N, C-alpha and C positions, 0 to 999 in steps of 0.2 A: 702747558708743562708747569711744573710745581717749583719754579725758581725761587720763588719768595721763601719757600720752606727751606731749601737746601742751602739758599744764602744765608739764612737764620741761623742754621745749624753750623755752617762754617764759621760764621763770626762769633757765636758763643762758644764752640769747641776750641777754636784756635784762639780766641781772646784769653782763653786759662793760659795759653803756652807762651803769649806775646808780654813779656813784664811792660792833612793833604797837598811930516812935511808940511807944512803949513804953520800958521803964526805958533810961535812959542809960547808956553806958559812963563811966566815972569819967576825968575829965582826967587826962593823963599815964600811962594805961595801956599806952601803945606804949612798948617798949623797943628802941630802934636798936640794930643791930648789924651784923655781915657778911650778905652776901646769898648766896642759892641761886646754884648753879653756873650756872643759866639766866639770871640778871640780872648784868650787867656794865657797866662802863664810868663813867667821870665820878666815881669816888668816892661812888657810891650806897651809901645806907646802909637796911638792910632792917627789917622788923617785920612781927609778924601781930597780926590781932586777932578775938577770937572773936566772931560775932555770930549770931541767930537763924536757924534754917533758915527757921521759918515765925513773921512777925512777929506773927500772929494770937495765936502763944503764946510771947510773948515769954522766958518762963522755961524752954522747954523744950529741944530738942536744939539744939546749937552746931555751926557750921562756922568755920574759921578762914579770913581774908583776908589775902593776901598782899598787903604795902604797900611801897613804896619811897621815898626821900627825897631830893632834890638840895637840900640845905640853904643858905639866903641865907647870904653870908659879910659882910653889912652889917647887923647887928642894928638899927643908928638908923635904915636905910631899909626894913626889913621892914615891909610891910603886913599880911600874913598868908599864907593858903596857897594855894596854883593847883592845884587836884585837875586830874589830865589824863586823857583817854583816846583811844587811837589809831584808835577803829574797829573795824571785823571784824565782829561782835564777836571779840576777839582778847585772848590776856593783855596788859598794859599795864604790868608793872613796868619795863620797859626803856624805856619812852615817854620819860619826862625825860632820860634819858643821850641818847636819838634826838634830843630837841629840842636839846639844846645843840649835838649833832653839826652838826643843820642850822642852826644860828647864831642860837639864842634869844638875843636881846638881853641885854647884861649889865644892862639897867636892869631887865628883867623879872626875870632872875635875883637881882638885889638885893633887888627889891619883895616876892619870895615864897618860900618853902620850895615847890619844885616838888615835887608829890606824884603818883605811879602806884601803882595796883595792878591786880591781876588780878581780873576780874570773877568772881563765884561760877560755879564750872561749869570754869574755866580756870585752865590752869599750876598756881599755888601756891595755888589757892582751891578747895580740894574739888574736882578735875578730874574731870568725867565722862568715860564711856566709852560707846561703842556696839558695840566690838568689831570696829571697820569694818576692812576690807582697803584697802589701798594705794588699789586701783581705785575703792573705793566711797566713802573719803575724798577723792577727787578728783572725784566727781561728786555728792556729797550735796547741796551747797547752792546752787550756781549751774547749773541744768539745761543739757543740751546743746542745740544748734540742732535743731528737729524739723522734718525736712523732709516728713514725711508723717503720716497718723494711725498708722501702724505704729511710727514713732518714739515718737509719744507713749505707746502702748501698752507698748513697751519700756521706757521711762521708768518708766511706773506701776508696773509689775513690780518694776525695781530699786528704786524709792522705798519702795513696800510692805515689801520684805524689810529694807531699812535701818529702817524706823520699827518694825517687830517685834522685830530684834536690840535695839533703843535699849530697847524696853519690857521686854526678858529681861536686859539686861546688868545687872552689880554694882550700878551707881551709879543702876537705874532709881528709887530710891526719892527721889531728890534731884530728880529730873526736874521734878517739879510746882512747885517752889519756883525754877525758873531763869526769871526773866523780868525785864525792864526795871526794873519798880516795885520789886522786892526790892534789886536792884544799886544803885538809885537809895537805898533805905535803908540799904543797907551804906554809901553815901558819907557818909549825915548820921551814921552811927555813928563812920565815921573823923574826920569833923570834930570830933565831941564828944570823941574820945580823943585829938585832937590839942589840945584845949582852947580851940578857936577859935568866937566866936560867929556866925561866917557863913565861907563859902568862895567863892572865884571858880574858875572852871572853864575849861578850854579843850580842846573835844573836835571830833574830828573824825571826818567819814563817820557810822557808826552811833552813835559818841560823840555826834553833835549830838541824836539822839534820846534817848540817856541825859541829856544836859544840858537837854533841853527838858523832861523827865519830872522830873528832881530839881528844877528851878525852880518847877515847875507845883506839886509835893507840899510843897516846902519854900522857899516865895517869901520867907520872911522870914530864912531862913539863905543865901540867894544874894545874892553881892556882885556880881562882875563876869563876866557870863556870855558865853562866844565860842564859836560853832558855826560850825564851817569845813566847808563841803561837805554839804548839808543833805539828811537825808531828809525825806519828806512828815512830816505832823504824826503820821499812825498808826504811824509807825516801818517796819520792814522788814515789810511785807505783800505780798499778792499784787497787790493793785494796785499798790504802788511797785515791784514787781520788773517788771512789765509796761511802766514806763517805759525800762527798758533799753534796748527798740528805740528810742524817741525819742533816748535820750542818745547812742546810737551814731550816729545820724543827725544829731544837732547836731555832733558832734565830728568825724566823718569828713572834712569838707571840708579841715580843718587837714591832715590826713595827704595827702588827694589833691593838695593845693596843693604840699606839700613834696616829694611823688615826682615829680610832673610837672616840679618845676625842675630835677630831677637826671636826665641824660639816660644815666647809668651805667647806674641800675635797670633802663631797658627797659619801664617800665610804663604809659607814655602821655606825650603831650607836653603835654596838658592835665588838668586835673581832672576832666574828663567821660570823659576816656579811661581814668584811672586808676579812677574808679569802676566803669566796664564791666569794667575788669581783675578786679575783685572777684568779680563775678559770674561771669566766665569761669572763673576760679580755682577757686571755689567747687564749681561744676557738675563740673568737671572731676576735683577732689578727690572728689566725691561717687562719682563712677564708677572711680577708680582712686587711693587714697592714696599719698603718697608719703613714705617714710620716717616711716611710721605716722600720718602727718597726713591725715584724712579731711576732708571738707567740712564737717563741723560743728565739727571741730577747728581748722581755718583760720578759721573765723569766730570763735571764740573768742579763739584767739591774737591776732587782730586787735583786737578789743575789749580785751583785757586790756592790749595795747601802746598802746590811745589813752589810757591812764591818765596819761602823762606824756610832755611833749615831747622828752626824752632817749630816750625808747624808739622815736622815728619813724625813726631810721637803721637801726638793727637790725630793725625790722620790715620796711622796704624791702628790705634785704638777704633777709631770709626768703622775701618775696615773689619777688625775683629768683631765688631759687634753685628754690624750687618751681616758677617759671613755664619755668626752662631745664633743668630735670633735675638739678641740681647736689645733692650731698648738703648736709644741714644741719649746721654744725660745732657742737661741743658748747664750752660755755662754762667758765670756771673754777670749780673747786669752792667750793661754799658754804664760808663762814667763820663763827666765832662760834657761839653756841647757835643752835641748830634746834629749831622748833617740832614738837609731836609731832602728827600729821596726822589721827590719831584722834582725840584730845581737841580739837584746833581745829574740827574738822567737828562732832564730837558736841555740843560746847558751843555751836556757832552754831545747830544743829538746835533743841537744848533751848532756848535764847534765842529764837529766832526763831520757832518753833513755840507755845512757851509765851508768847506775848505777844499772839496774835488768831488767830482762827480762820480757816482756809485753806478753799476750796471742797473738798468731798469728791468731788463727781461727775466722775469720768473724762471722762465725755462732754462736761462743761463745758469742760475743759482741750483737748480737740479741738477743740472750737468757738472758744475763744479764740486757739489756735494758729494756726487757719485765718485768722482775722480778722487776728491781728498780723502774719501772714505777708505779707501783702498790705498793711496799712497801714506797716508798718517792715518792708521785705523784706531789708534788711540783717542784722538781729539780733532782730526781733520774735518770731518763733518760739521763741528760746530763753527770752527774759524771760517768755512766755505759758506755756511747758511745765511739767511737774507735777514736784513734789518732795514728798518725806517728809511735809513737814508736811500734805499731804491725807489722811494717815493717821494722823493725832496725836490725842491726847485733846482735848478742850475745855479752852481754857486755866482756870487755876484762880482767875483774876479777871479783871475785864473791864480792857479798855485804859484808860489814863491819857488822859483828854481834856485836850489842849493848847488852852489860850484865851488872854485877855489880862488876866486878874486876877493882879494882882502889880505890883512895881514896874517902871519902863521901866529896865531893865538888862542887855538882851540885845543883843549885836551879832552879827549874821549875815556871814559872808562867803563868795562864792559865784563860781567861774568862769561864763562865760555858755555855756560849752560842755563841759560835764562828762557822760561817757560812762555813769558809774554813779550818781551822785547828780545827775540832770538838774535844770536851773533851773526846770523847770515844776514838781518837787516842792518844791524850797526856795521857790518863790512860795506854794505852798499854806500851807507853815508860816510864812512873814512873814503872810500873812494871819490866821492863827489866833491869833498873838502880838498881833496890833493894836499899840496904842501901846506895848507891851512892847518892842518890838524895832526896829531900824534894819538894813537890809539893804544889805552893799556888794557891788556884783558887779565882776569882773575881766574885761574884755575879752578873754580868753583861753581856751585850751581845757585839758583834762586834769582831774585829780582830786586836790583839795588846793591850798589858796591860801597861807596863812600860812607864811612860809619856804620854800615849795616853787616857787612860779612867778618869783619874782625881780620881785615886782610892788611897786616902792617904795611906791607910793600905797596899794596895800591893807594891805601890810605894817606902813607906818607908823601906819595907821588902828587896827590891832589893838594895836601897841606902845602907843600913845597912851591908849588906853582901858584897857589893863591896868595902865599905870603913874599915869595921872592920873585915871581915870575920865570923860574927856571923850570924847563920842560926837557923830557928825554930827548936825546937827539933821533932816537928811532923807537918804533913802535915795539913793545915787548911783553910778555908774560910773567905775571906774578904766580908764584906757585902756591898751592893751598896751604893754609897755616891752621886751618881749625876743622875737626872732623865733624859730617854732618848729625843731625841730631841733638 
């Protein structure tokens, strides 16, 4: 499947529309200085911290974790540290600067040193590799839409090759120790090295699972925990990935409404006609790709664009060009540090496959793809498709069970129509936390709430919690405040 091509088109087209227990370390062990070339912006300071590869053997082999800091400039108002994670899983040392660019309120910046870090296996923290080609890196973690059994079998063969490469790569020795639980333990080592009795946390997407695991393992060291766009309690598992089909269909009506309201695109006069156009274009591209975009590619580009309202207009333009046979334009070249696609995908596979056991029977994926193709016809056969975790060794430790033991200090925020971390999964996590959490939903679509969707109700709730500790007494929904597009 030419996912490399359509990922590139998504990036270029959408970029134009978008203006990642054991012995404690001694407090003060961090030495702040200049940052690596890949970490830039807003006066970030950087350091590194040695942590155990295997926390069952704390005095054994060490790796270094890359850490960044956006320090508070108001010592009298400083409450402590706010560790952050952008999701992915991806490198996170740039995330404090990105939050600042997105408008992180000054009251939050005054209250905390905002801390970023690259999770183990990524970026400046013992990066792993599977020696992936560009095509493998583009197809390794989110499988393509499977039109039939043959597509599943083709993806199974490709996934097995990737898993075998990972097992033979020079960093394969580290792979058993890359998981969310060890990343949470690294976070607690960072807290200790900062000399803080507790930490607050702001995590998005996969970062919500990391935050949930941290506050489960270290409830006494958890201060104010904000989880934005939430995974299911088990994290990135096969059942979670199958929710992509539901997330797509939750979110797609926003695009259908937007596209049908603008006749210049010629995609339909009603949301129902735009929805029918989706299936027409996908079937046409299955038979005859255009500019390297085939049917699975078209479905993937559409799903990816649904992550943000700012993408709806360029997505409608892509559809229009594919429908009318016009060439797809190229966007501006990328600026700033660019991620290493091999490390990004290799790290994601190590973390995802290392957290939980995935089905190993290819026939079970064939069966689930057939079910989800009918249940969620727009994208279900992608979420149910096979990926390299099916050929991975068993995890080194059981998953952390998220439950209701611990302080009531978790605030969850969630869009009602999120295509990649759907509301259904967030509700599962909310139930798992019980009294520990409150969940604020925003009557909007897209992936990411705080600072991203311009919802004053949701933004103010998060900012108030981080700066004062006040949390809503009950779950509630914030009404939409900005039209899509």
